[in-house]
N, C-alpha and C positions, 0 to 999 in steps of 0.2 A: 915453831920451834926447829933449830939446827937439827937437819939431817929432813926435812919435810921433801914435798915433793910437790913445785907448781905447774900447777894448767892455765895453759895464756890462751889469749883470743888470738887465732888465725890471722882474722880478718877484722875490719870496722861496719860495725851494726845495731842488733841489736839484742839481747836474751828474749828468744822467743820463749822457751824451753826451759826446767830443771829438772831434769831426772832424777837424780839422786839425792838422799836428803843427809844432813852431818852426823856422823854415826855410823852410813854402811859404807859395806865393804865393795871397796870393788875388785875389780880383775884389767890386768893391761886390753886395751883396746876397746874398752869399756866406757860409751859415751855419759858423760857427765851433766853434760846441757847439748840444746839445740841454740845455735846463734842464728839470726835473720839478715843474710847479707844483698842488696837487691832483687828480690825478693826465692832468691837462695836461702835452703836447710843448710845450716856449717857444724857440722857435734865436734862438740870439747870435749878427746875420749883420755881417761885415765895411761901416763905413762907407761904403770906398771900397777900391779897387785899392791893392795894398799886403806888405809879407811879414812874414807873423806872427816877432814875433821871442820873448814867452813868454805862459803861461796862468799866472797865476794861483790855480789851482783844480783840482781834480783829479777825477775820479767819485769820485761819494759826497760831495763837498763842500758841506753848507751853504750857500747866499748868499743874501743881504739886498738888496735892489731901492736900485741906484745904487752896487753895488758892481762897481769894478775886476775883471776876470777876464778878460782876455787883453790884452796893447799890441803894433800894430803900426809899422810905417813904411810911409809914402805912397810908391809909385814914384813918380820921377819922374819929368815930364810929358814 
């Protein structure tokens, strides 16, 4: 939806663990999921406070750098 926040993958790898479910409220800097790349765990963080609308990947999914993995709706100030 218009005005949504997009969380993208910073690396190529796979989704190791999804930490937040759609509908949950998240704070800026809070991890949404953990990616695994070259045996390293890389968190995907919320860029600002919002409500998680959906994940576009699931555990085990392969991701590429810049791929949209989650969509958030910003909270009203």
